[in-house]
A tleap script that builds the chain and sets N, CA, C and O, in Angstrom:
source leaprc.protein.ff14SB
mol = sequence {
  NMET HIE TYR LEU MET GLN ASN ILE GLU ARG
  TYR LEU LEU CYS CYS ARG GLU LEU THR ALA
  PHE ARG SER GLN ASN GLY ARG ILE ASP GLU
  ASN SER LEU HIE TYR GLU ILE ILE GLU GLN
  ASN ASP CYS HIE VAL ILE ALA PHE VAL GLN
  PHE GLU GLU ILE LEU MET GLU GLY SER GLY
  TRP VAL ALA ALA ARG ILE PRO CYS GLN GLY
  ARG LEU CYS LEU THR LEU ASP ARG TYR GLY
  ARG VAL SER HIE ALA THR LEU CLEU
}
set mol.1.N position { 0.863 -1.069 -0.118 }
set mol.1.CA position { -0.137 -0.206 -0.003 }
set mol.1.C position { 0.927 1.135 -0.050 }
set mol.1.O position { 0.576 2.148 -0.656 }
set mol.2.N position { 1.984 1.078 0.496 }
set mol.2.CA position { 2.812 2.323 0.831 }
set mol.2.C position { 3.410 2.639 -0.529 }
set mol.2.O position { 3.451 3.831 -0.830 }
set mol.3.N position { 3.825 1.853 -1.295 }
set mol.3.CA position { 4.331 1.876 -2.662 }
set mol.3.C position { 3.489 2.422 -3.301 }
set mol.3.O position { 3.849 3.358 -4.015 }
set mol.4.N position { 2.167 2.059 -3.274 }
set mol.4.CA position { 1.026 2.509 -4.214 }
set mol.4.C position { 0.843 4.132 -3.728 }
set mol.4.O position { 0.734 4.918 -4.669 }
set mol.5.N position { 0.807 4.611 -2.609 }
set mol.5.CA position { 0.661 5.974 -2.212 }
set mol.5.C position { 1.651 6.765 -2.809 }
set mol.5.O position { 1.410 7.841 -3.356 }
set mol.6.N position { 2.726 6.272 -2.719 }
set mol.6.CA position { 4.047 7.044 -3.682 }
set mol.6.C position { 3.829 7.201 -4.965 }
set mol.6.O position { 4.033 8.243 -5.588 }
set mol.7.N position { 3.417 6.201 -5.396 }
set mol.7.CA position { 2.942 6.404 -7.157 }
set mol.7.C position { 1.690 7.412 -7.397 }
set mol.7.O position { 1.329 7.994 -8.421 }
set mol.8.N position { 1.312 7.408 -6.456 }
set mol.8.CA position { -0.338 8.235 -6.560 }
set mol.8.C position { 0.461 9.941 -6.754 }
set mol.8.O position { 0.537 10.711 -7.712 }
set mol.9.N position { 0.932 9.998 -5.406 }
set mol.9.CA position { 1.428 11.342 -5.157 }
set mol.9.C position { 2.470 11.481 -6.344 }
set mol.9.O position { 2.180 12.430 -7.073 }
set mol.10.N position { 3.363 10.936 -6.650 }
set mol.10.CA position { 4.617 11.322 -7.781 }
set mol.10.C position { 3.619 11.758 -9.107 }
set mol.10.O position { 3.827 12.767 -9.781 }
set mol.11.N position { 2.370 10.689 -9.371 }
set mol.11.CA position { 1.671 11.043 -10.375 }
set mol.11.C position { 1.032 12.229 -10.546 }
set mol.11.O position { 0.955 12.787 -11.640 }
set mol.12.N position { 0.504 12.709 -9.398 }
set mol.12.CA position { -0.683 13.827 -9.013 }
set mol.12.C position { 0.313 15.073 -9.270 }
set mol.12.O position { -0.048 16.123 -9.803 }
set mol.13.N position { 2.060 14.711 -8.657 }
set mol.13.CA position { 2.542 16.171 -8.883 }
set mol.13.C position { 2.647 16.505 -10.221 }
set mol.13.O position { 3.010 17.667 -10.399 }
set mol.14.N position { 2.444 15.853 -11.214 }
set mol.14.CA position { 2.734 16.148 -12.675 }
set mol.14.C position { 1.724 16.149 -13.729 }
set mol.14.O position { 1.861 16.737 -14.802 }
set mol.15.N position { 0.680 15.450 -13.372 }
set mol.15.CA position { -0.595 15.115 -14.089 }
set mol.15.C position { -1.530 16.589 -14.219 }
set mol.15.O position { -1.969 17.424 -13.428 }
set mol.16.N position { -1.548 16.330 -15.965 }
set mol.16.CA position { -2.634 17.409 -16.295 }
set mol.16.C position { -4.025 17.480 -16.403 }
set mol.16.O position { -4.741 18.363 -16.876 }
set mol.17.N position { -4.343 16.203 -15.789 }
set mol.17.CA position { -5.823 15.992 -15.599 }
set mol.17.C position { -5.814 17.299 -14.267 }
set mol.17.O position { -6.885 17.901 -14.193 }
set mol.18.N position { -5.094 17.594 -13.605 }
set mol.18.CA position { -5.505 18.596 -12.207 }
set mol.18.C position { -6.030 19.861 -12.800 }
set mol.18.O position { -7.012 20.493 -12.411 }
set mol.19.N position { -5.395 20.084 -13.596 }
set mol.19.CA position { -5.876 21.485 -14.283 }
set mol.19.C position { -7.538 21.748 -14.677 }
set mol.19.O position { -8.077 22.845 -14.819 }
set mol.20.N position { -8.026 20.697 -14.777 }
set mol.20.CA position { -9.709 20.620 -15.070 }
set mol.20.C position { -10.324 21.222 -13.950 }
set mol.20.O position { -11.363 21.869 -14.081 }
set mol.21.N position { -9.623 21.023 -12.577 }
set mol.21.CA position { -10.392 21.419 -11.548 }
set mol.21.C position { -9.978 23.014 -11.125 }
set mol.21.O position { -10.667 23.506 -10.231 }
set mol.22.N position { -9.108 23.690 -11.597 }
set mol.22.CA position { -9.148 24.889 -11.449 }
set mol.22.C position { -10.068 25.814 -11.969 }
set mol.22.O position { -10.704 25.601 -13.002 }
set mol.23.N position { -10.170 26.933 -11.226 }
set mol.23.CA position { -11.445 28.098 -11.844 }
set mol.23.C position { -10.912 28.689 -12.440 }
set mol.23.O position { -11.609 28.952 -13.421 }
set mol.24.N position { -9.503 29.379 -12.531 }
set mol.24.CA position { -9.349 30.586 -12.982 }
set mol.24.C position { -7.928 30.327 -13.399 }
set mol.24.O position { -7.080 31.108 -12.968 }
set mol.25.N position { -7.578 29.412 -14.120 }
set mol.25.CA position { -6.442 29.168 -14.686 }
set mol.25.C position { -5.182 29.217 -14.144 }
set mol.25.O position { -4.188 29.148 -14.867 }
set mol.26.N position { -5.097 29.357 -12.661 }
set mol.26.CA position { -4.104 29.643 -12.133 }
set mol.26.C position { -3.027 28.714 -11.637 }
set mol.26.O position { -3.027 27.680 -12.305 }
set mol.27.N position { -2.218 28.728 -10.805 }
set mol.27.CA position { -1.236 27.926 -10.767 }
set mol.27.C position { -1.480 26.679 -9.315 }
set mol.27.O position { -1.747 27.152 -8.210 }
set mol.28.N position { -1.390 25.581 -9.436 }
set mol.28.CA position { -1.771 24.824 -8.621 }
set mol.28.C position { -0.674 24.803 -7.424 }
set mol.28.O position { 0.470 25.042 -7.811 }
set mol.29.N position { -0.832 24.555 -6.013 }
set mol.29.CA position { 0.061 24.842 -5.228 }
set mol.29.C position { 0.054 23.414 -4.783 }
set mol.29.O position { -0.859 22.880 -4.153 }
set mol.30.N position { 1.098 22.886 -5.150 }
set mol.30.CA position { 1.805 21.690 -5.227 }
set mol.30.C position { 1.882 21.044 -3.609 }
set mol.30.O position { 1.767 19.863 -3.281 }
set mol.31.N position { 2.098 22.159 -2.795 }
set mol.31.CA position { 2.355 22.204 -1.301 }
set mol.31.C position { 0.840 21.993 -0.581 }
set mol.31.O position { 0.755 21.655 0.599 }
set mol.32.N position { -0.356 22.234 -1.436 }
set mol.32.CA position { -1.686 21.910 -0.587 }
set mol.32.C position { -2.123 20.921 -1.201 }
set mol.32.O position { -3.354 20.934 -1.203 }
set mol.33.N position { -1.610 19.902 -1.826 }
set mol.33.CA position { -2.209 18.746 -2.944 }
set mol.33.C position { -2.157 17.939 -1.932 }
set mol.33.O position { -1.109 17.741 -1.317 }
set mol.34.N position { -3.418 17.310 -1.605 }
set mol.34.CA position { -4.126 16.058 -0.961 }
set mol.34.C position { -4.950 15.424 -1.513 }
set mol.34.O position { -5.779 15.921 -2.275 }
set mol.35.N position { -4.856 13.944 -1.168 }
set mol.35.CA position { -5.882 13.209 -1.982 }
set mol.35.C position { -6.519 12.034 -0.876 }
set mol.35.O position { -5.890 11.809 0.158 }
set mol.36.N position { -7.445 11.510 -1.087 }
set mol.36.CA position { -7.935 10.292 -0.070 }
set mol.36.C position { -8.555 9.547 -1.287 }
set mol.36.O position { -9.295 9.970 -2.174 }
set mol.37.N position { -8.005 8.250 -1.052 }
set mol.37.CA position { -8.689 7.047 -1.876 }
set mol.37.C position { -10.161 6.395 -1.404 }
set mol.37.O position { -10.397 5.769 -0.370 }
set mol.38.N position { -10.893 6.675 -2.280 }
set mol.38.CA position { -12.337 6.388 -2.230 }
set mol.38.C position { -12.676 4.780 -2.537 }
set mol.38.O position { -13.601 4.199 -1.970 }
set mol.39.N position { -11.952 4.257 -3.343 }
set mol.39.CA position { -12.197 3.014 -4.300 }
set mol.39.C position { -10.875 2.448 -4.710 }
set mol.39.O position { -10.022 3.101 -5.312 }
set mol.40.N position { -10.758 1.282 -4.377 }
set mol.40.CA position { -9.496 0.466 -5.069 }
set mol.40.C position { -9.579 -0.921 -5.174 }
set mol.40.O position { -9.952 -1.712 -4.307 }
set mol.41.N position { -9.148 -1.179 -6.464 }
set mol.41.CA position { -9.195 -2.889 -7.053 }
set mol.41.C position { -7.709 -2.700 -7.680 }
set mol.41.O position { -6.973 -1.714 -7.719 }
set mol.42.N position { -7.518 -4.348 -8.269 }
set mol.42.CA position { -6.071 -4.368 -9.005 }
set mol.42.C position { -6.122 -3.489 -10.235 }
set mol.42.O position { -5.013 -3.562 -10.763 }
set mol.43.N position { -6.893 -2.716 -10.902 }
set mol.43.CA position { -6.863 -1.953 -12.147 }
set mol.43.C position { -7.033 -0.518 -11.834 }
set mol.43.O position { -6.661 0.387 -12.582 }
set mol.44.N position { -7.600 -0.359 -10.717 }
set mol.44.CA position { -7.642 1.401 -10.564 }
set mol.44.C position { -7.743 1.689 -9.390 }
set mol.44.O position { -7.986 0.747 -8.635 }
set mol.45.N position { -7.593 3.143 -8.759 }
set mol.45.CA position { -8.040 3.684 -7.921 }
set mol.45.C position { -8.971 5.125 -8.185 }
set mol.45.O position { -8.672 6.097 -8.879 }
set mol.46.N position { -9.890 4.942 -7.574 }
set mol.46.CA position { -10.646 6.410 -7.791 }
set mol.46.C position { -10.126 7.545 -6.331 }
set mol.46.O position { -10.227 7.191 -5.156 }
set mol.47.N position { -9.766 8.452 -6.633 }
set mol.47.CA position { -9.365 9.580 -5.618 }
set mol.47.C position { -10.077 10.665 -5.683 }
set mol.47.O position { -10.632 11.095 -6.694 }
set mol.48.N position { -10.084 11.289 -4.274 }
set mol.48.CA position { -10.540 12.815 -4.124 }
set mol.48.C position { -9.653 13.416 -4.081 }
set mol.48.O position { -8.843 13.115 -3.205 }
set mol.49.N position { -9.335 14.581 -5.000 }
set mol.49.CA position { -8.020 15.403 -5.064 }
set mol.49.C position { -8.423 16.718 -4.620 }
set mol.49.O position { -9.417 17.247 -5.117 }
set mol.50.N position { -7.711 17.314 -3.695 }
set mol.50.CA position { -8.408 18.869 -3.198 }
set mol.50.C position { -6.672 19.524 -3.373 }
set mol.50.O position { -5.679 18.835 -3.141 }
set mol.51.N position { -6.634 20.808 -3.774 }
set mol.51.CA position { -5.300 21.508 -3.885 }
set mol.51.C position { -5.969 23.102 -3.620 }
set mol.51.O position { -7.187 23.265 -3.559 }
set mol.52.N position { -5.142 24.054 -3.496 }
set mol.52.CA position { -5.061 25.337 -3.826 }
set mol.52.C position { -4.903 26.045 -4.705 }
set mol.52.O position { -3.762 26.484 -4.852 }
set mol.53.N position { -5.736 26.372 -5.457 }
set mol.53.CA position { -5.173 27.349 -7.075 }
set mol.53.C position { -4.684 28.825 -6.567 }
set mol.53.O position { -5.319 29.561 -5.811 }
set mol.54.N position { -3.403 29.089 -7.158 }
set mol.54.CA position { -2.873 30.554 -6.354 }
set mol.54.C position { -2.975 31.225 -7.743 }
set mol.54.O position { -2.461 30.853 -8.799 }
set mol.55.N position { -3.958 32.574 -7.435 }
set mol.55.CA position { -3.846 33.461 -8.587 }
set mol.55.C position { -2.714 34.948 -8.229 }
set mol.55.O position { -2.797 35.528 -7.147 }
set mol.56.N position { -1.940 35.290 -9.071 }
set mol.56.CA position { -1.315 36.007 -9.267 }
set mol.56.C position { -1.372 37.334 -9.441 }
set mol.56.O position { -2.376 37.544 -10.122 }
set mol.57.N position { -0.716 38.556 -9.136 }
set mol.57.CA position { -1.055 39.799 -9.666 }
set mol.57.C position { -0.001 40.110 -10.042 }
set mol.57.O position { 0.999 39.614 -9.523 }
set mol.58.N position { 0.103 41.191 -11.244 }
set mol.58.CA position { 0.431 41.575 -12.432 }
set mol.58.C position { 1.985 41.692 -11.562 }
set mol.58.O position { 3.006 41.187 -12.029 }
set mol.59.N position { 1.962 42.437 -10.245 }
set mol.59.CA position { 3.238 42.942 -9.648 }
set mol.59.C position { 4.035 41.659 -9.303 }
set mol.59.O position { 5.213 41.894 -9.033 }
set mol.60.N position { 3.589 40.080 -9.238 }
set mol.60.CA position { 4.144 38.975 -8.631 }
set mol.60.C position { 3.514 38.624 -7.145 }
set mol.60.O position { 3.781 37.653 -6.438 }
set mol.61.N position { 2.748 39.529 -6.929 }
set mol.61.CA position { 2.134 39.219 -5.471 }
set mol.61.C position { 1.132 38.070 -5.353 }
set mol.61.O position { 0.133 38.418 -5.983 }
set mol.62.N position { 0.962 36.901 -4.845 }
set mol.62.CA position { -0.235 36.444 -4.638 }
set mol.62.C position { -1.349 37.309 -4.340 }
set mol.62.O position { -1.288 38.169 -3.462 }
set mol.63.N position { -2.638 37.042 -5.244 }
set mol.63.CA position { -4.016 37.551 -5.175 }
set mol.63.C position { -4.887 36.988 -4.583 }
set mol.63.O position { -5.725 37.598 -3.920 }
set mol.64.N position { -4.855 35.654 -4.715 }
set mol.64.CA position { -5.763 34.844 -4.046 }
set mol.64.C position { -5.341 33.558 -4.057 }
set mol.64.O position { -4.546 33.235 -4.939 }
set mol.65.N position { -5.833 32.462 -2.981 }
set mol.65.CA position { -5.907 31.235 -3.033 }
set mol.65.C position { -7.433 30.876 -3.119 }
set mol.65.O position { -8.342 31.361 -2.445 }
set mol.66.N position { -7.510 29.940 -4.075 }
set mol.66.CA position { -8.752 29.324 -4.252 }
set mol.66.C position { -8.981 27.615 -4.010 }
set mol.66.O position { -8.457 26.760 -4.724 }
set mol.67.N position { -9.767 27.368 -2.989 }
set mol.67.CA position { -9.837 26.119 -2.829 }
set mol.67.C position { -10.670 25.093 -3.980 }
set mol.67.O position { -11.884 25.121 -4.184 }
set mol.68.N position { -9.557 24.092 -4.735 }
set mol.68.CA position { -10.182 23.216 -5.647 }
set mol.68.C position { -10.178 21.953 -5.203 }
set mol.68.O position { -9.435 21.606 -4.285 }
set mol.69.N position { -11.239 20.905 -5.978 }
set mol.69.CA position { -11.253 19.731 -5.631 }
set mol.69.C position { -12.125 19.075 -6.631 }
set mol.69.O position { -12.928 19.746 -7.280 }
set mol.70.N position { -11.986 17.587 -6.813 }
set mol.70.CA position { -12.375 16.919 -7.743 }
set mol.70.C position { -11.972 15.202 -7.673 }
set mol.70.O position { -11.283 14.614 -6.838 }
set mol.71.N position { -12.656 14.692 -8.835 }
set mol.71.CA position { -12.036 12.684 -8.405 }
set mol.71.C position { -11.469 12.432 -9.723 }
set mol.71.O position { -11.745 12.939 -10.810 }
set mol.72.N position { -10.749 11.679 -9.450 }
set mol.72.CA position { -10.067 10.994 -10.709 }
set mol.72.C position { -10.150 9.574 -10.663 }
set mol.72.O position { -10.379 9.031 -9.582 }
set mol.73.N position { -10.010 8.984 -11.577 }
set mol.73.CA position { -9.894 7.722 -11.550 }
set mol.73.C position { -8.695 7.445 -12.197 }
set mol.73.O position { -8.505 7.710 -13.384 }
set mol.74.N position { -7.737 6.831 -11.337 }
set mol.74.CA position { -6.449 6.660 -11.819 }
set mol.74.C position { -6.344 4.919 -12.217 }
set mol.74.O position { -6.821 3.955 -11.619 }
set mol.75.N position { -5.692 4.975 -13.208 }
set mol.75.CA position { -5.686 3.144 -13.817 }
set mol.75.C position { -4.326 2.988 -13.730 }
set mol.75.O position { -3.469 3.804 -14.069 }
set mol.76.N position { -4.131 1.571 -13.118 }
set mol.76.CA position { -2.913 1.121 -12.745 }
set mol.76.C position { -2.284 0.092 -13.892 }
set mol.76.O position { -3.029 -0.414 -14.731 }
set mol.77.N position { -1.154 -0.122 -13.870 }
set mol.77.CA position { -0.625 -0.964 -14.866 }
set mol.77.C position { -0.403 -2.596 -13.961 }
set mol.77.O position { -1.155 -2.883 -13.029 }
set mol.78.N position { 0.506 -3.351 -14.329 }
set mol.78.CA position { 0.513 -4.440 -13.862 }
set mol.78.C position { 1.512 -4.768 -12.764 }
set mol.78.O position { 1.687 -5.866 -12.234 }
set mol.79.N position { 2.144 -3.606 -12.516 }
set mol.79.CA position { 3.153 -3.392 -11.396 }
set mol.79.C position { 2.469 -2.461 -10.167 }
set mol.79.O position { 2.940 -2.296 -9.042 }
set mol.80.N position { 1.272 -1.925 -10.691 }
set mol.80.CA position { 0.753 -1.096 -9.374 }
set mol.80.C position { 1.144 0.388 -9.663 }
set mol.80.O position { 1.180 1.277 -8.812 }
set mol.81.N position { 1.444 0.531 -11.047 }
set mol.81.CA position { 1.902 2.188 -11.181 }
set mol.81.C position { 0.873 2.832 -11.797 }
set mol.81.O position { 0.070 2.054 -12.313 }
set mol.82.N position { 0.575 4.214 -11.943 }
set mol.82.CA position { -0.355 4.727 -12.386 }
set mol.82.C position { 0.028 4.738 -13.828 }
set mol.82.O position { 1.167 4.894 -14.269 }
set mol.83.N position { -0.826 4.593 -14.354 }
set mol.83.CA position { -0.671 4.749 -15.911 }
set mol.83.C position { -1.326 6.130 -16.568 }
set mol.83.O position { -0.673 6.844 -17.329 }
set mol.84.N position { -2.352 6.345 -16.279 }
set mol.84.CA position { -3.003 7.277 -16.896 }
set mol.84.C position { -4.091 7.741 -15.855 }
set mol.84.O position { -4.174 6.944 -14.920 }
set mol.85.N position { -4.930 8.792 -15.766 }
set mol.85.CA position { -6.004 9.260 -14.917 }
set mol.85.C position { -7.234 9.737 -15.876 }
set mol.85.O position { -6.922 10.296 -16.928 }
set mol.86.N position { -8.459 9.569 -15.608 }
set mol.86.CA position { -9.495 10.143 -16.212 }
set mol.86.C position { -10.455 10.987 -15.379 }
set mol.86.O position { -10.800 10.426 -14.339 }
set mol.87.N position { -10.895 12.027 -15.555 }
set mol.87.CA position { -11.968 12.733 -14.689 }
set mol.87.C position { -12.874 12.122 -14.561 }
set mol.87.O position { -13.344 11.520 -15.527 }
set mol.88.N position { -13.414 12.062 -13.384 }
set mol.88.CA position { -14.958 11.760 -12.887 }
set mol.88.C position { -15.834 12.613 -12.779 }
set mol.88.O position { -16.961 12.296 -12.400 }
savepdb mol mol.pdb
quit
């Protein structure tokens, strides 16, 4: 299970699918990224993902932090690594 958790975390930090949960095309704060496994079997994991979207002002200051969330279906390969994700 620990190996799977590390694979999920690594995948989420670089996956494009999280951008669909943003509201204003801001940057994803990787330090605020959290997930919870809702369902799991040998082929996939359903994860509830949360993070903060950071909106910047033109001067480079943080203008706002917007909470974002959504569900992903993470497909696992035969080694238990995440091969791709689908929005739910």
